Backbone as CSV, one residue per row, in Angstrom:
resi,resn,N_x,N_y,N_z,CA_x,CA_y,CA_z,C_x,C_y,C_z
1,MET,-37.672,-154.727,-20.904,-36.827,-155.277,-19.842,-35.338,-154.593,-19.746
2,LYS,-34.754,-153.980,-20.717,-33.793,-153.299,-20.985,-34.355,-151.884,-19.939
3,SER,-35.309,-151.291,-20.041,-35.049,-150.026,-19.159,-35.217,-150.452,-18.102
4,ILE,-35.890,-151.769,-17.324,-36.262,-151.582,-16.340,-34.518,-152.217,-15.760
5,ALA,-33.708,-152.738,-15.964,-32.446,-153.226,-15.907,-31.573,-151.770,-15.991
6,LEU,-32.084,-150.666,-16.726,-31.201,-149.517,-16.458,-31.832,-148.914,-15.419
7,LEU,-32.884,-148.760,-15.118,-33.641,-148.260,-13.655,-32.908,-148.855,-12.564
8,LEU,-32.778,-150.167,-12.677,-32.251,-150.923,-11.245,-30.585,-150.537,-11.019
9,ILE,-30.028,-150.490,-12.317,-28.803,-150.050,-12.038,-28.514,-148.574,-11.560
10,PHE,-29.088,-147.702,-11.852,-29.383,-146.357,-11.444,-29.721,-146.384,-10.025
11,CYS,-30.657,-147.157,-9.657,-30.867,-146.974,-8.099,-29.925,-147.642,-7.354
12,LEU,-29.390,-148.693,-7.868,-28.360,-149.131,-7.007,-26.826,-148.503,-6.874
13,THR,-26.599,-147.644,-7.710,-25.454,-147.008,-7.911,-25.784,-145.773,-7.106
14,GLY,-26.793,-145.126,-7.346,-27.327,-143.851,-6.388,-27.289,-142.750,-7.470
15,VAL,-27.505,-143.261,-8.801,-27.440,-142.572,-9.865,-29.072,-141.725,-10.053
16,THR,-29.479,-140.734,-10.108,-31.070,-140.279,-10.104,-31.257,-139.996,-11.855
17,THR,-32.413,-140.292,-12.499,-33.086,-140.161,-13.280,-32.227,-138.687,-13.902
18,ALA,-32.814,-137.870,-13.337,-32.424,-136.173,-13.368,-30.961,-136.473,-13.794
19,LYS,-29.848,-136.840,-13.087,-28.532,-136.927,-13.563,-28.125,-137.475,-14.719
20,ALA,-29.124,-138.544,-15.351,-29.050,-139.052,-16.493,-29.179,-138.413,-17.486
21,ALA,-30.561,-137.711,-17.247,-30.873,-136.888,-18.338,-30.397,-135.579,-18.812
22,ASP,-29.253,-135.167,-17.404,-28.242,-134.109,-17.670,-27.232,-134.536,-18.354
23,CYS,-26.542,-135.981,-18.407,-25.709,-136.116,-19.274,-26.223,-136.320,-20.924
24,GLY,-27.545,-136.526,-21.030,-27.853,-136.478,-22.471,-27.979,-135.081,-22.919
25,ALA,-28.347,-133.818,-22.048,-28.260,-132.609,-22.643,-26.746,-132.153,-22.830
26,ALA,-25.971,-132.447,-22.008,-24.266,-132.456,-21.925,-24.217,-132.937,-23.344
27,GLY,-24.437,-134.322,-23.705,-23.963,-134.999,-24.913,-24.301,-134.174,-26.140
28,GLN,-25.470,-133.755,-25.849,-25.883,-132.656,-27.238,-25.356,-131.594,-27.221
29,ARG,-24.775,-130.910,-26.182,-23.944,-129.594,-26.255,-22.934,-129.884,-26.973
30,VAL,-22.019,-131.102,-26.487,-20.464,-131.399,-26.809,-20.881,-131.448,-28.652
31,ALA,-21.707,-132.404,-28.695,-22.344,-132.718,-29.955,-22.367,-131.565,-31.094
32,GLU,-22.772,-130.743,-30.249,-23.155,-129.277,-31.223,-21.595,-128.428,-31.688
33,GLU,-20.958,-128.655,-30.410,-19.793,-127.852,-30.561,-18.688,-128.529,-31.273
34,GLN,-19.028,-129.945,-31.247,-17.762,-130.664,-32.170,-18.515,-130.884,-33.640
35,SER,-19.340,-130.393,-33.750,-20.054,-130.529,-35.263,-20.271,-132.403,-35.449
36,GLY,-20.767,-132.911,-34.452,-20.658,-134.317,-34.748,-22.178,-134.792,-34.280
37,ALA,-22.206,-136.254,-34.162,-23.200,-136.927,-33.422,-22.545,-137.653,-31.950
38,VAL,-23.658,-137.713,-30.723,-23.206,-138.134,-29.763,-23.633,-139.584,-29.916
39,ALA,-22.551,-140.525,-29.866,-22.349,-142.291,-29.820,-22.606,-142.665,-28.340
40,LYS,-22.354,-141.944,-27.248,-22.387,-142.533,-25.883,-22.309,-141.479,-24.949
41,THR,-22.975,-141.369,-23.989,-22.920,-140.617,-22.559,-23.160,-141.655,-21.360
42,GLU,-22.454,-141.246,-20.230,-22.023,-142.059,-19.192,-21.959,-141.257,-18.151
43,LEU,-22.625,-141.529,-17.032,-22.204,-140.628,-15.796,-21.231,-141.631,-14.878
44,GLN,-20.474,-140.734,-14.471,-18.893,-141.443,-13.821,-18.790,-140.230,-12.614
45,THR,-18.009,-141.113,-11.542,-17.808,-140.148,-10.678,-15.998,-139.957,-10.447
46,LYS,-15.540,-138.390,-10.809,-13.964,-138.522,-10.603,-13.634,-137.396,-9.452
47,ASP,-12.995,-138.008,-8.591,-12.880,-136.926,-7.602,-13.875,-136.699,-6.436
48,GLY,-14.449,-138.038,-6.346,-15.932,-137.334,-5.677,-16.941,-136.664,-6.441
49,GLN,-16.908,-136.361,-7.696,-17.953,-135.151,-8.329,-18.505,-135.954,-9.535
50,PRO,-19.615,-135.828,-9.615,-20.099,-136.687,-10.813,-19.811,-135.710,-12.232
51,VAL,-19.529,-136.525,-13.241,-18.712,-136.132,-14.387,-19.661,-136.632,-15.740
52,CYS,-19.901,-136.016,-16.437,-20.565,-136.738,-18.032,-19.378,-136.932,-18.616
53,VAL,-19.632,-138.355,-19.164,-18.416,-138.924,-20.294,-19.075,-138.672,-21.572
54,VAL,-18.656,-138.140,-22.530,-19.617,-137.812,-23.929,-18.602,-138.650,-24.843
55,VAL,-19.227,-139.238,-25.816,-18.330,-139.657,-26.740,-18.968,-139.487,-28.297
56,VAL,-18.392,-138.415,-28.983,-18.879,-138.209,-30.100,-18.224,-138.354,-31.421
57,ILE,-19.082,-139.124,-32.322,-18.446,-139.137,-33.785,-18.495,-137.831,-34.576
58,VAL,-16.928,-137.178,-34.957,-16.975,-136.509,-35.707,-16.489,-136.493,-37.068
59,PRO,-17.576,-136.432,-38.053,-17.239,-136.533,-39.602,-15.520,-136.384,-40.079
60,GLY,-15.145,-137.497,-40.872,-13.641,-136.693,-41.163,-14.094,-135.804,-42.343
61,ARG,-12.905,-135.287,-42.428,-12.425,-133.967,-43.615,-11.730,-134.659,-44.732
62,ASN,-12.250,-134.254,-46.133,-11.175,-134.394,-47.095,-10.979,-136.081,-47.349
63,GLY,-12.030,-136.997,-47.203,-11.928,-138.489,-47.249,-11.506,-138.993,-45.939
64,GLU,-11.012,-138.469,-44.756,-10.570,-138.881,-43.850,-11.617,-139.839,-42.992
65,LYS,-11.161,-140.892,-42.416,-12.134,-141.768,-41.489,-12.857,-140.448,-40.162
66,PRO,-13.778,-140.960,-39.928,-14.440,-139.941,-38.818,-13.660,-140.252,-37.788
67,ARG,-13.596,-139.229,-36.962,-12.952,-139.220,-35.468,-13.887,-139.497,-34.306
68,ARG,-13.313,-139.957,-33.082,-14.014,-140.362,-32.019,-13.225,-139.128,-31.187
69,VAL,-14.443,-138.601,-30.607,-13.819,-137.491,-29.755,-14.443,-137.983,-28.198
70,GLU,-13.714,-138.085,-27.192,-14.470,-138.562,-25.824,-13.998,-136.913,-24.883
71,VAL,-15.140,-136.418,-24.271,-14.903,-135.162,-23.865,-15.723,-135.680,-22.145
72,ALA,-15.074,-135.084,-21.056,-15.535,-135.474,-19.793,-16.258,-133.961,-19.259
73,VAL,-17.567,-133.420,-19.051,-18.092,-132.253,-18.762,-18.792,-132.482,-17.013
74,PRO,-18.854,-131.608,-16.403,-19.142,-131.577,-14.957,-20.670,-131.915,-14.818
75,ALA,-21.238,-133.017,-14.444,-22.626,-133.321,-14.231,-23.249,-132.340,-13.398
76,ASN,-24.319,-131.130,-14.040,-25.137,-130.307,-13.078,-26.254,-130.901,-12.773
């Protein structure tokens, strides 16, 4: 049921499955660069261009709490 709702949202907003998959790949790249784990990826439009907003959780150092890092990368 959840996947049907997501597909419906993608169709209604004009987002293709390929673009959504690109955000997943972009998320993995950002997570590797930040040495963290992907928490969320979202396709958005900024200035008329598709952008993947990636949220990564980066482990804390020396007993610090994990950090939340949000990065916007162009969707290809």
